[in-house]
N, C-alpha and C positions, 0 to 999 in steps of 0.2 A: 296643923301637927300632927294632930293623933293622924289624921285622913292616911297623910305622908306615911305614917310609918306604920299603919298597919299595910296600902298597899305594898311596900316595899318588904314586908313581915309576908304577903301573897308571894309575888314576886322569887324570891327568895325560897317559899314551900314548889312552887312548882316548877322552877331550876333544878329543884330538889329531887323532884320524883322526876321528871325528862332525862334525868340526867343518870335514874337507881334505873331507868325502865331500860334506855339506850346498852348499860352493858349488861342487861338479863339479853336484851334479843343480840349481843353479841357473843355473847360465851352461850361454844359449838355443845351443844349434847355429846355426852361418854362416848366414847367408840368404844368397841367391845371386840374382843374375839373368844372364842371359844372355845377348847382348849380341850382334848381329848386325848386322855392321859390312863397308862395301865396300872390300876393300884393294886395294895400289899396283896388282896383278893383275888389277884390275874383277873380280873373284870376289869370295862374299860369303861369311864367318868371323865362327867365333862364338867370344865369350871368356867365363870366369864371371868376374863380378866381385861382393863381397861388401859389403855394406848395411856405411856405416857409422851404427853408430848412437850418439847422446845423452841424455845426459838429457832430456824431455817439462819442455816448460812448463807442460802440463796438469795433471800431476801427479808427482811427485818418484818411484811405485813404479814409472812409466810410462820408456819410450826409444823415443827419435824418429831417421827416418831425415831430409835435408835436403830441405826443398819445392822438387818440380816442382812449377814456370807451364807447366800446359796448354788446351787450346783444346778440349777436345772428350773423350762419350764416348760409346760406344756397345758392344751386344750381336752377335753374328753365332756365331748355331749352323750346322758343317760338317753336312752329307748323311755318314751312312757308307761309307765308302771313297774317297771325295774325292780325290783330287789335281790340287792347282793346279803345274804341272813352270815350272821355272827365270822363276818372277817380281823383282823387284822390290818390295819393303815400297812402297806411296803415299801415305804420308808417316811420319816423324817419330812411333812411337808403342811404348808398352805393349799385353805384348799378354799377357792373365794367366788361365790360363784354368783353367774352373769345373769342366767333367765331362766325359768321356771323353778316350779319345789320341790323341795323332798322333806325327810327329814330322819336324825338318828337316833338309832334306838342304842340307851344304854346299859348301865347294871340298873337294877333300883324299878326299872319304864316308864326311867323318863328318857323323852323325845324334846330331839335339838330340834327346833324347825327350821328347814332350811329354804332361804329365801334371794333372791340378788338384794347382794351388800353383804348378804354374810359369809363372812369371813370364818373361818376352823384352823384353828393348827392341830392337826393329827399326828400324837406321840408316842399310842395307841398302837408300837411296833410288836407286842408282843403281848399274849395272853387270849382269853377267848374273841376280844375282837368285842365290836359294832355291830347292827343291823342300818343296812342302806336303804332308802328305798327315796324312789322318781313317784311324785304323786301327780294326776294330768297331764301336762302334756311338755313334752323331751329338757331332758336341762341337759347344763351348760356352765363349764365351769372349768375354772385355771387353776391349777393344782405346781405352787412353789418347792423345790425341795431344798429343802437348809440343809448349811453344809453338817450342821452339828450328827 
């Protein structure tokens, strides 16, 4: 009887560990958007924000974020080694890095690394702006202008 009790206990513990491990695997890492904004000092700053997910209306297996009203989209190709010093964003827009690498410099020497999949929300449309540079091969990004 003790053997069966111990065996049952081991089975329960094993199932609990497997269940916990599968939940950890199923949890996706946080999805962040780096927001560039003009601070009270008139300089560009950067902060990471986490996308809030909710169950999708489309299908139960999917998650979705809040919808954002947009006014247009376009693709930009940045040449190798291109540097655009001290400029504010031309409009409030999402910038999605598709290929290539680069960086954005903001106040205090902070460098935001740009790589495929990185999403920026450029809202620093006033002030001294930021510096953008391409590193290595040409970079391709998509810009999506927001309605606000």
